[in-house]
N, C-alpha and C positions, 0 to 999 in steps of 0.2 A: 093452816098446818100443811106442811109439805108432805105430799104423798110419796111413798117409797116403793120402788119396783125393782125386782131382780128378774131378768130375762135369761133363761138357761136353755140355749138351743144351739146345736152345732152348725146350723145354717146361718151364714152371715146375712143372707137376704131376708130370712124370716125374722131375725133379730132386728134388722133395720126397719122392716114393716111394722113390727110390734112397737118399736120405739117411736116411730112417726105417728102411729095411731094414738098412742098415749100422749105424746107431746102436743099433738093437734087438739086434744081434748082439754088440756090443762097446761098452764105455764109453770105452775108451782109443783113440779115433780122432780124426784131424784131417781134416775134410772141407772142401774148397773147391769152390764151384760156379760155373760160368760158363755163361751163356746164349749167349755168342758165342765161337766157336772161336778167333778171332784174339786175344781177350783171354786165353784160356787159354794160347796159345802164348807170348804176351808174359810171362805170369806164370812159365811154365816157365823161360824165358831169364833173367828177373830174379832168381828165387829159388833156382835150382839151383846146386849146386857139384859139381865133378867127384868129390869123395870123400864123398858122402852115405853115412850109415850104413845107411839102409834105403830100399827102393824105394817109390815112389809108384805106386799103382794108378790108372790113368786109365780112367774109363768114358766112352767117346766115342760120341755119337750119330752115325750115318752120314749121315742126311738132315737137314740144317739149312739155313736161308737164309743168305745172304751168304757164309759159308765153311762148306762141308760137311765131313764126316769125311774124305773123300778128299783135299781140299785141305789140311786139317790134317795129314794123314799125309805128304803130299808135303813140306811144310815141316819137319815133325818129322824125317823121314828124312835131311834135309840137315844136321841138327845134329851136333855133335862126338860121336863114339862114347862118350867118357867121360861125357858128359851123358846120352845116350840110355840107357845101361845102368842108370840110376837109375829108369827108368819101365817099368811093365808095362801095356801098353795093351790094353784089351778093348773091342771095338766093341759097341754096343747098338743095337737097331733094333726097330721095331714091325712091320716087314714083312720076312719072311725070304725075299725073292726070291733065287733062285739066282745071278743075275747080280750082284746087289749083294754077296752074300756072297763070291763068287769074286773080285770086284774088290778088296774090302777085304783079302782074304788075300794080295794081291800085295805088300803092304807087309810087310817083314821084321819090323817091331816089333809087329805085331798078333799077340796071343797067343791070341785066341779071339773068338767072337761070341755074345752073349746076346740072347735075345728079351725085350722089355719086357713086363711089369714084371720086373725082375731078382729072383732069389732068392739067398740066401746059399749054398745048396747048390750051385747051378750056378756061381756066382762062385768059390767055394772050389775046385771041381773044376778050373777053368781055372788058377787061381793055383798049385795044387799041380802040375799038369802042366807049367807054365812055369817054376816056381822051387820045387823041393821043399823048400828051406830057408826059404822065406818063412813066417812065423807066420800061419796062416790065422785069419780071424775066425770065432768060434764060431757 
């Protein structure tokens, strides 16, 4: 089964690094990248169905201009539960300030927080804790 990822990060370099880490770990992946969180939300609404076969992992930068990760999560949490269940959201950040981490964890759909640059080991750990049946990337 093809694993699906959405990378939402305003930094082109961080998007590139995350993409390469994921691609290096598995050839059977589908990765979409967004530098604007609003565009990522629009994509989720337009392309999602309530009965998707597999979950999409979203790597969401917390601090971005225009729409940050908190605003993204506020909008995401208002979506239909049938749609939200198809997404596993992991926040990513280059600064692990306690107040930022505590605030992002107030959103029910956040399954973990990773410090940039991400590693597959840490990503897989969060995926397994959140959804033991999800086929992790090697």
